[in-house]
C-alpha positions in Angstrom: 19.0 7.4 -14.0 22.8 7.1 -14.1 25.2 4.2 -14.3 28.8 4.5 -12.9 30.5 1.0 -13.2 29.6 -2.6 -14.0 28.1 -4.5 -11.1 30.3 -7.2 -9.3 29.2 -10.7 -9.6 29.2 -11.3 -5.8 25.9 -9.3 -5.3 24.8 -5.9 -4.6 23.3 -3.7 -1.9 20.5 -1.3 -2.3 19.7 2.0 -0.6 16.5 4.0 -0.7 15.8 7.5 0.3 12.1 7.8 0.7 9.7 10.6 -0.1 6.0 11.1 -0.4 5.7 10.8 -4.2 9.0 9.3 -5.4 11.9 7.1 -3.9 15.4 7.5 -4.8 17.5 4.3 -5.0 21.2 3.6 -5.3 22.9 0.4 -5.9 26.5 -0.3 -4.5 28.8 -3.3 -4.9 30.4 -5.3 -2.1 33.2 -2.7 -1.9 30.8 0.3 -1.6 31.2 1.6 -5.1 28.2 3.2 -6.6 26.7 1.3 -9.5 23.8 3.6 -10.3 21.0 5.9 -9.0 17.4 6.0 -10.2 14.1 7.4 -8.9 10.7 5.6 -9.0 7.1 6.5 -8.2 5.7 5.5 -4.9 3.1 3.0 -6.4 2.9 -0.7 -6.7 4.3 -0.5 -10.3 7.0 1.9 -9.1 8.0 -0.6 -6.3 8.2 -3.4 -8.9 10.2 -1.3 -11.2 12.6 -0.4 -8.4 13.2 -4.0 -7.4 13.7 -4.9 -11.2 16.2 -2.1 -11.6 18.2 -3.4 -8.7 18.1 -7.0 -9.9 19.4 -5.7 -13.2 22.8 -5.2 -11.5 23.0 -8.6 -10.1 21.6 -10.7 -7.0 20.3 -8.3 -4.4 21.8 -9.2 -0.9 20.1 -6.5 1.1 18.3 -3.1 0.8 18.4 -0.3 3.3 15.3 1.8 3.4 14.9 5.0 5.3 11.5 5.8 7.0 10.2 2.3 7.0 7.6 3.3 9.5 6.2 6.2 7.3 7.0 7.0 3.7 9.0 3.8 3.2 6.5 1.5 4.7 4.9 0.4 1.4 8.2 -0.2 -0.2 9.5 -2.2 2.8 6.4 -4.4 2.8 6.7 -4.9 -1.0 10.4 -6.0 -0.8 9.7 -8.2 2.2 6.9 -10.0 0.5 9.3 -10.9 -2.3 11.8 -12.4 -0.2 14.2 -9.3 0.0 16.2 -8.8 3.2 15.2 -5.2 4.3 17.1 -3.2 6.8 15.9 -0.1 8.6 18.2 2.9 8.0 18.3 6.3 9.9 19.0 9.5 8.2 22.7 10.6 8.1 23.7 12.7 11.1 23.9 16.5 10.7 27.7 16.6 11.0 28.0 14.3 7.9 25.5 16.5 6.1 27.3 19.6 6.9 30.5 18.3 5.6 29.3 16.6 2.5 26.1 18.4 1.6 22.6 16.9 1.1 21.1 15.4 -1.9 18.6 12.5 -2.5 21.2 10.5 -4.3 23.8 11.0 -1.6 21.3 9.9 1.0 20.4 6.7 -1.0 24.1 5.9 -1.3 24.6 6.5 2.3 21.7 4.2 3.2 23.3 1.4 1.0 26.7 1.9 2.6 25.2 1.8 6.1 23.7 -1.7 5.4 27.1 -2.7 3.8 29.1 -1.6 6.8 26.9 -3.3 9.2 25.8 -0.1 10.8 22.2 -0.6 9.8 21.3 -4.0 11.2 17.8 -3.6 12.4 14.9 -5.3 10.6 11.9 -3.1 10.0 8.7 -3.8 12.0 6.2 -6.0 10.1 2.9 -4.3 9.6 0.6 -7.0 8.3 -2.5 -8.8 9.5 -3.8 -8.2 13.0 -0.8 -6.0 14.0 -1.6 -3.6 11.2 -5.3 -3.6 12.1 -4.5 -2.7 15.7 -2.1 0.2 14.6 -4.8 1.6 12.4 -7.5 1.5 15.2 -5.1 2.9 17.8 -4.4 5.8 15.5 -8.2 6.6 15.5 -8.6 6.0 19.2 -5.7 8.2 20.2 -7.1 11.1 18.1 -10.6 10.5 19.6 -9.4 10.5 23.2 -7.4 13.8 22.5 -10.4 15.4 21.0 -12.7 14.3 23.8 -10.3 15.7 26.4 -10.2 19.0 24.4 -14.0 19.1 24.3 -14.2 18.4 28.0 -11.8 21.3 28.8 -14.0 23.7 26.6 -17.1 22.6 28.5 -15.6 23.3 31.8 -14.3 26.7 30.5 -17.7 27.8 29.2 -19.3 26.9 32.4 -17.0 29.0 34.3 -17.8 32.0 32.1 -21.4 31.5 31.1 -24.3 33.4 32.7 -25.1 32.9 36.4 -28.4 31.2 35.8 -26.6 28.4 33.9 -23.7 28.2 36.2 -26.1 27.5 39.2 -27.6 24.5 37.5 -24.1 22.9 36.4 -21.8 24.0 39.2 -20.6 20.9 41.2 -21.8 18.2 38.6 -19.4 15.6 37.4 -18.4 15.8 33.8 -20.6 12.8 32.9 -23.6 14.4 34.4 -22.8 17.8 33.0 -22.4 16.3 29.5 -25.8 14.7 29.9 -27.5 18.0 31.0 -26.1 20.2 28.4 -26.7 17.9 25.5 -30.5 18.2 26.2 -30.5 22.0 26.1 -33.1 23.8 24.0 -31.6 27.2 23.3 -34.3 28.7 21.2 -33.7 31.9 19.4 -30.1 33.1 19.7 -30.7 36.6 20.8 -29.0 36.7 24.2 -25.9 35.3 25.9 -27.8 32.6 27.8 -29.2 31.2 24.6 -25.9 31.3 22.8 -24.3 29.5 25.9 -26.9 26.9 25.7 -26.3 26.2 22.0 -22.5 26.2 22.5 -22.7 23.8 25.5 -25.2 21.5 23.6 -22.9 21.3 20.6 -19.9 20.5 22.8 -22.0 18.0 25.0 -23.1 16.1 21.9 -19.7 16.1 20.5 -18.4 14.7 23.7 -21.0 11.9 23.6 -20.3 11.0 20.0 -16.4 10.9 20.7 -17.3 8.6 23.7 -19.3 6.3 21.4 -16.5 6.0 19.0 -13.9 5.2 21.7 -16.2 2.6 22.9 -16.7 1.0 19.5 -12.9 1.0 18.9 -12.2 -0.4 22.4 -14.4 -3.6 21.6 -12.5 -4.2 18.3 -9.2 -3.7 19.8 -9.8 -6.0 22.7 -10.9 -8.7 20.2 -7.8 -8.2 18.0 -5.5 -8.2 21.1 -6.8 -11.5 22.3 -6.0 -12.9 18.9 -2.4 -11.6 18.7 -1.1 -11.4 22.1 1.6 -13.8 23.3 0.6 -16.3 25.8 0.4 -14.9 29.3 0.7 -11.3 28.3 -2.8 -10.3 29.3 -2.3 -12.3 32.5 0.5 -9.9 33.6 -0.3 -7.5 36.4 -0.9 -4.0 34.9 -1.5 -5.1 31.3 -4.8 -4.4 29.9 -6.1 -4.4 26.2 -4.9 -0.9 25.4 -1.4 -1.5 26.8 -1.1 -4.9 25.2 -2.1 -3.4 21.9 0.8 -0.7 22.1 3.2 -3.5 23.0 2.0 -5.8 20.1 2.3 -2.9 17.7 5.9 -2.2 18.7 6.9 -5.9 18.5 5.3 -6.1 15.0 4.0 -9.0 12.9 7.6 -10.4 12.8 8.5 -11.0 16.5 11.3 -13.3 15.5 13.4 -10.2 14.5 13.8 -9.6 18.3 16.5 -12.1 19.1 17.5 -11.0 22.7 15.6 -9.4 25.6 18.1 -6.6 25.6 17.1 -5.9 22.0 13.3 -5.6 23.2 14.5 -3.2 26.0 16.3 -1.1 23.5 13.3 -1.1 21.2 11.1 0.1 24.1 13.7 2.8 25.2 14.4 1.1 28.6 18.0 0.0 28.2 20.4 2.5 29.7 22.9 4.1 27.4 26.6 3.7 28.3 28.3 7.1 28.7 31.5 6.1 30.3 34.8 7.8 29.4 38.2 7.3 31.1 37.8 7.0 34.9 34.2 8.1 34.8 31.8 5.0 34.4 28.2 6.0 34.1 25.0 5.4 32.1 22.3 7.9 31.1 18.6 7.6 30.4 17.8 6.2 27.0 15.5 8.8 25.2 15.2 6.7 22.1 13.0 3.6 21.3 9.3 3.4 20.5 7.8 6.1 22.9 4.3 4.4 22.8 5.9 1.2 24.1 7.9 3.2 26.6 4.6 4.8 27.8 3.0 1.3 28.1 5.7 0.1 30.3 5.4 3.3 32.4 1.7 2.6 33.0 2.4 -1.1 33.8 5.0 0.1 36.3 2.7 2.6 37.9 -0.1 0.2 38.4 2.2 -2.4 39.9 3.5 0.2 42.5 0.0 0.6 43.6 -1.5 -2.9 43.5 1.4 -5.5 43.2 2.9 -6.3 46.5 6.3 -7.6 45.3 6.7 -4.4 43.3 5.8 -2.3 46.3 8.4 -4.2 48.4 11.0 -3.6 45.7 10.2 0.0 45.6 10.6 0.2 49.4 13.9 -1.5 49.4 15.3 0.8 46.6 14.1 3.9 48.2 16.0 2.8 51.4 19.0 2.5 49.0 18.6 6.1 48.0 16.8 5.9 44.6 14.2 8.4 43.7 10.7 7.4 42.4 11.5 8.1 38.8 14.8 6.1 39.0 12.8 3.2 40.6 10.2 3.4 37.7 13.1 3.2 35.3 14.4 0.0 36.8 10.9 -1.5 36.9 10.3 -0.7 33.2 13.6 -2.6 32.4 12.4 -5.5 34.5 8.9 -5.5 32.8 10.7 -5.6 29.4 12.4 -8.8 30.4 9.2 -10.3 31.6 7.5 -9.5 28.4 10.5 -11.0 26.4 10.0 -14.3 28.2 6.5 -14.3 27.0 7.6 -13.4 23.5 10.3 -16.1 23.5 7.6 -18.6 24.7 5.5 -17.7 21.6 8.4 -17.9 19.2 9.8 -21.1 20.7 13.2 -19.4 20.7 15.9 -20.1 23.3 16.3 -17.3 25.9 19.9 -15.8 26.1 21.9 -16.8 29.1 
């Protein structure tokens, strides 16, 4: 722990470089001068000590935290619960690190100065209550779906290469029927390839059934939580189901009032075009940032509407005649869908929509 100069009476700004076991914090005054650095454990007692250390330099105006969605989530939640204005800070760019080097203290100071300069203005997503429950269940469901897909591919691969007598009974069956058949195999003594194939297929078949039951259980709980947390009208939108709505609710967070403009929601979902104009060349490029789960949710909504929503199909036909490709049309649709979701969100928050 080091101390550089005395704190200014106006107030101080904190910056935190987060890690798995310790957080490194820096305090700067309103001019950006470093007041001190310290390191604290990533425990409840450590979070309390960190806040007390910052308060020892004066009233805390804001605190910039790196990694509020991972290692810094616990600290961000602790500070927000105690009324501290927390801002999300991205790591310093590589050019800055190449020029000035890399250290935890330097990153903490950079985080504080990013908040002080106004570069870091975003509030971290709130992970409390129903939203946090949804996030946890979606993590479990996503991994179960991936594992079930892998198991299904392994079953198909074994069927292709297993002995002919087994292939004859399984060839042409749907995956569901195939899983039901192989899960009832009785291989007996494993002394030939047919018995070994039966044991392997039975193991995979029962694993597939177990994962399907896990997914079904999680789907019931996710739907119940979505019905509690969804903004009015969200589930009534064409193409929005419980899983898609859950992804959007998680992205919005438990503090939707932090999203004050519909353009902010579009940027959060990675659907706002990025200006790349220079000189006489005026153009925009695809936004590759934002929450990719929310972006994928908007994509699914757009694809469903292209197939079943007549106004969307008419819009796609018109833009196709204008020369747009299908990916370009989907990007436009995702932007419109983000605006539609914002309208539902604004209604929930009783905020005034921007003109």
